[in-house]
C-alpha positions in Angstrom: 0.1 0.1 0.0 0.9 3.4 -0.7 2.1 5.9 2.0 0.0 8.9 0.8 -2.4 9.8 -1.7 -2.9 13.1 -3.4 -6.5 14.1 -2.6 -8.9 16.8 -3.9 -12.0 18.2 -2.5 -14.6 19.9 -4.9 -17.2 22.2 -3.4 -14.7 22.7 -0.4 -16.6 25.5 1.4 -19.9 23.8 1.7 -21.3 21.9 4.8 -20.3 18.6 3.2 -16.8 19.7 2.1 -16.0 21.0 5.4 -17.2 17.7 7.0 -14.9 15.9 4.6 -12.0 17.6 5.8 -12.8 16.8 9.3 -13.3 13.1 8.4 -10.1 12.9 6.4 -8.3 14.2 9.5 -10.2 12.2 12.2 -9.8 9.1 10.4 -6.0 9.7 9.6 -6.4 9.1 6.1 -3.2 8.8 4.1 -3.3 12.4 2.4 0.1 12.9 0.7 -1.6 16.0 -0.6 -4.7 18.3 -0.5 -6.3 20.4 -3.1 -9.5 22.3 -2.5 -11.7 23.7 -5.4 -14.6 25.7 -5.2 -16.9 28.4 -7.0 -15.5 32.0 -7.9 -16.9 32.9 -4.6 -15.4 30.6 -2.3 -12.0 31.3 -4.5 -9.0 32.5 -2.2 -10.5 31.3 1.1 -8.0 29.4 3.2 -8.6 26.1 5.4 -6.2 24.5 7.6 -5.5 20.6 7.1 -2.8 18.9 8.5 -1.1 21.7 10.0 -0.8 23.5 6.7 -3.2 26.6 5.2 -4.7 25.5 2.1 -6.3 27.9 -0.4 -9.4 27.0 -2.3 -8.9 27.1 -6.1 -11.6 28.3 -8.4 -12.9 25.4 -10.4 -12.9 26.2 -13.9 -12.7 24.4 -17.4 -8.9 25.0 -17.2 -8.3 23.4 -13.9 -5.7 20.7 -13.9 -6.6 17.3 -11.9 -3.5 15.5 -13.1 -1.7 13.9 -10.2 -4.8 13.6 -8.3 -5.6 10.2 -6.9 -9.0 10.7 -5.7 -11.5 13.6 -5.9 -14.4 13.9 -3.3 -16.8 16.1 -5.0 -19.8 17.7 -3.3 -21.0 20.7 -5.2 -24.2 20.0 -6.8 -25.4 17.8 -9.7 -24.8 20.6 -12.2 -21.1 20.8 -11.5 -20.4 17.2 -11.1 -21.9 16.7 -14.8 -19.9 19.5 -16.3 -16.7 18.9 -14.9 -16.6 14.6 -14.3 -14.5 14.1 -17.5 -12.1 16.8 -16.6 -11.8 15.3 -13.0 -11.0 12.0 -14.3 -9.2 12.1 -17.5 -5.8 12.1 -15.7 -6.8 9.0 -13.9 -8.5 10.3 -10.6 -11.2 8.2 -9.1 -14.2 10.6 -8.7 -16.5 10.2 -5.7 -19.5 12.1 -6.1 -21.8 13.1 -3.6 -24.7 14.6 -6.0 -27.5 12.9 -7.5 -26.0 13.3 -11.2 -24.7 9.8 -11.8 -26.3 7.6 -9.3 -28.8 5.9 -11.5 -26.3 5.6 -14.6 -25.6 1.9 -15.3 -21.8 2.3 -15.7 -21.5 4.3 -12.4 -21.5 2.1 -9.3 -23.7 3.4 -6.3 -21.8 2.4 -3.3 -22.3 2.1 0.4 -19.0 0.2 1.6 -20.5 -1.8 4.1 -23.3 -3.2 2.1 -21.9 -3.5 -1.6 -18.3 -2.0 -1.6 -17.2 -4.6 -4.2 -19.3 -2.7 -6.7 -16.6 0.2 -6.6 -14.0 -1.9 -8.6 -16.2 -1.6 -11.7 -16.2 1.7 -12.8 -15.6 2.4 -16.4 -15.9 6.2 -16.3 -13.9 6.7 -13.3 -16.9 7.7 -11.2 -18.2 6.3 -8.3 -21.6 7.6 -6.8 -22.3 8.3 -3.0 -26.0 7.7 -2.4 -28.8 9.9 -1.2 -28.3 10.3 2.6 -31.8 8.7 3.3 -31.1 5.6 1.4 -27.5 5.4 2.7 -29.3 5.0 6.3 -31.8 2.6 5.3 -29.8 0.1 3.5 -27.3 0.0 6.4 -30.0 -1.5 8.4 -31.7 -3.4 5.5 -28.4 -5.2 4.8 -28.2 -7.4 8.1 -31.6 -8.2 7.6 -31.3 -9.3 4.0 -28.7 -11.8 5.2 -31.2 -13.8 7.2 -34.2 -13.6 4.6 -34.7 -11.9 1.1 -36.7 -8.8 1.5 -39.9 -8.4 -0.3 -41.1 -5.1 0.6 -40.0 -1.8 2.4 -42.3 0.9 3.6 -40.3 4.1 5.0 -41.1 7.4 6.6 -38.4 9.8 7.0 -37.8 12.9 9.2 -35.3 14.7 7.8 -33.2 17.6 9.3 -32.4 21.2 8.3 -28.8 19.9 7.4 -30.2 18.0 4.3 -30.6 21.3 2.7 -27.3 22.7 3.5 -25.6 25.2 5.9 -28.0 28.0 4.7 -31.0 26.0 5.6 -29.9 25.2 9.2 -29.1 29.0 9.4 -32.6 29.6 8.3 -34.2 27.5 11.1 -32.3 29.0 13.5 -33.4 32.7 12.4 -36.8 31.6 12.0 -37.4 30.7 15.7 -35.5 34.1 16.7 -37.9 35.8 14.4 -41.0 34.1 15.6 -40.1 35.2 19.4 -39.7 38.7 18.2 -42.9 38.7 16.6 -41.7 39.2 13.1 -42.5 37.3 10.1 -40.2 34.4 9.7 -38.1 34.3 6.3 -38.7 31.5 4.1 -36.3 30.8 1.4 -34.8 27.3 1.6 -37.9 25.4 2.2 -41.5 25.5 0.5 -42.7 26.6 3.8 -41.9 27.8 7.5 -40.0 25.3 9.1 -39.9 26.2 12.6 -42.6 24.9 14.6 -43.5 22.9 11.6 -43.5 19.5 9.7 -43.2 19.9 5.9 -44.6 16.9 3.8 -42.1 17.5 0.8 -38.5 17.0 0.4 -37.4 18.2 -3.1 -39.8 18.7 -6.2 -43.1 16.4 -6.9 -43.0 14.0 -10.0 -45.9 12.9 -11.8 -46.8 10.1 -9.8 -47.0 12.7 -6.9 -43.9 11.1 -4.9 -41.4 13.5 -4.5 -37.9 13.2 -6.4 -36.3 12.5 -2.9 -39.1 9.4 -2.2 -38.1 7.9 -5.6 -34.4 8.2 -4.9 -34.9 6.0 -1.9 -37.1 3.6 -4.1 -34.5 3.2 -7.0 -31.4 3.6 -5.2 -32.2 0.7 -2.7 -32.7 -1.6 -5.6 -29.3 -0.7 -7.2 -27.4 -0.8 -4.1 -29.0 -4.1 -2.7 -29.0 -5.7 -6.4 -32.8 -6.3 -5.8 -34.4 -4.8 -8.8 -37.7 -6.2 -7.7 -38.1 -5.1 -4.1 -40.8 -2.7 -3.3 -39.8 0.4 -1.7 -42.3 2.9 -0.7 -41.3 6.2 1.0 -42.8 9.3 2.6 -40.2 11.8 3.0 -40.9 14.9 5.4 -39.0 17.8 6.6 -38.5 18.6 10.2 -37.5 21.3 12.6 -34.2 19.7 13.5 -30.9 20.9 12.6 -28.8 17.8 12.2 -29.5 14.2 12.0 -32.1 12.6 10.0 -34.5 9.8 11.4 -36.5 7.2 9.7 -39.3 4.7 10.7 -39.0 1.6 8.5 -41.2 -1.3 7.9 -39.8 -4.4 6.3 -41.3 -7.6 4.9 -39.3 -10.7 4.3 -39.7 -14.0 2.3 -39.5 -15.9 5.8 -40.6 -15.1 9.2 -38.0 -14.0 11.5 -37.2 -14.2 15.0 -36.7 -10.9 16.5 -33.7 -12.2 18.3 -32.1 -13.2 15.1 -32.6 -10.0 13.7 -31.5 -7.9 16.6 -28.0 -10.2 16.8 -27.5 -9.5 12.9 -27.8 -5.7 13.4 -25.7 -5.9 16.5 -22.9 -7.6 14.1 -23.4 -5.2 11.3 -20.4 -3.0 10.6 -21.6 0.6 11.1 -24.8 0.1 13.0 -25.2 0.3 16.7 -28.5 -1.1 18.3 -29.9 1.6 21.2 -33.0 -0.4 22.0 -34.2 -0.6 25.6 -37.9 0.8 25.9 -38.1 -0.2 29.2 -35.3 2.3 30.0 -36.4 5.0 27.3 -33.6 4.2 25.6 -33.8 4.7 21.7 -32.0 6.8 19.0 -32.9 10.6 19.0 -31.2 13.0 16.6 -30.3 15.6 19.4 -27.7 13.0 21.2 -26.2 11.5 18.2 -24.8 14.7 16.3 -21.4 14.0 14.6 -21.6 10.1 15.5 -20.5 8.1 12.5 -23.0 5.0 12.8 -26.6 4.2 11.9 -28.2 3.8 15.1 -31.5 1.6 15.4 -33.9 0.9 18.2 -37.7 0.2 18.6 -37.1 -3.0 16.9 -39.9 -5.2 16.9 -42.4 -7.5 15.0 -45.1 -5.8 12.8 -48.7 -6.5 14.1 -50.3 -6.5 10.5 -47.8 -9.1 9.0 -46.1 -12.3 10.7 -43.2 -11.9 8.3 -42.9 -8.0 9.2 -40.6 -5.9 11.1 -40.4 -2.6 12.2 -37.9 -0.4 13.8 -36.5 3.3 14.1 -33.2 4.6 12.6 -31.4 7.6 13.3 -28.1 9.0 11.5 -25.9 12.0 10.8 -26.8 13.1 7.6 -23.6 15.1 7.1 -21.5 12.2 8.3 -22.5 8.7 7.1 -25.1 10.3 5.0 -22.5 12.2 2.9 -19.0 12.9 3.8 -18.1 9.8 6.0 -19.4 7.3 3.3 -17.5 9.2 0.7 -14.3 8.7 2.5 -14.7 5.2 3.3 -15.5 4.4 -0.3 -11.9 5.9 -0.9 -10.5 3.7 2.0 -12.3 0.5 0.6 -10.4 1.2 -2.8 -6.9 1.6 -1.2 -7.8 -1.7 0.7 -9.0 -3.6 -2.3 -8.3 -2.1 -5.6 -4.9 -3.0 -6.9 -5.0 0.3 -9.0 -4.5 2.4 -6.1 -2.7 0.1 -3.6 
């Protein structure tokens, strides 16, 4: 294995870009050099990494990625589509956090604990990071799938403001202050006031009256788990929480499972922590789990409506495992398993 890798972060000034730097440092990722890219507005900003100040370069059609081994990209689908060939033409592996390529047949969609080997087949040099809500869910589904094939999934998500970016988090904070002062709250980042409210819409509505976010969960789960026929139906809701998404999940398996076996499988699963003691009021809550890496599972029980059904609750940090951490873990998996990078 090489001692170090040349890494680039595209979208360095955004919430996920900043988290990518923190995750790289915390996990002692073998960074030989780090380059930061951003928009014209971010150009010239300086960030500390590894005891050095690194200045953000403006991403343009003239940007040079030669020598870059791994590019962690989190700057939106439009930017990813425009610059993918520029980023990868010199041999860099592009790990993309946007929705730009997730459903392309020649781009692997990867959660390392679930389907890491898919990352080896990347003809375009691009690996897609799944949607945050999908990552959280499949981390809990995979251990159950190992016991019995999953036939259907119903999920209701409770998504924090962080899912819409740093500016959205600030808008939620501001709304509470404005309301307390008797002012009309500013509404720019969401379709309605989020403070003291729930919004049953994340992303735009499609022709089938599901939102784009809900269909991401439907389609991405099938691709990641190699189950093109599994039924996945989602209801995605924005909630007035700053950070950490929550999900209520109902699963139907081909065989009736003993809940003890399900609990044991989840407890053994990498990246999953079972926090489930109803008598002690012990269950995952977003307030207590910010900046944690795992997907936390609680309220695990049999579905009263179906002997083959299981229901449970999950919480995970959308910016960590739902974005930055998963991207870095993909890079770590490649370093450990791909001879092209070792």
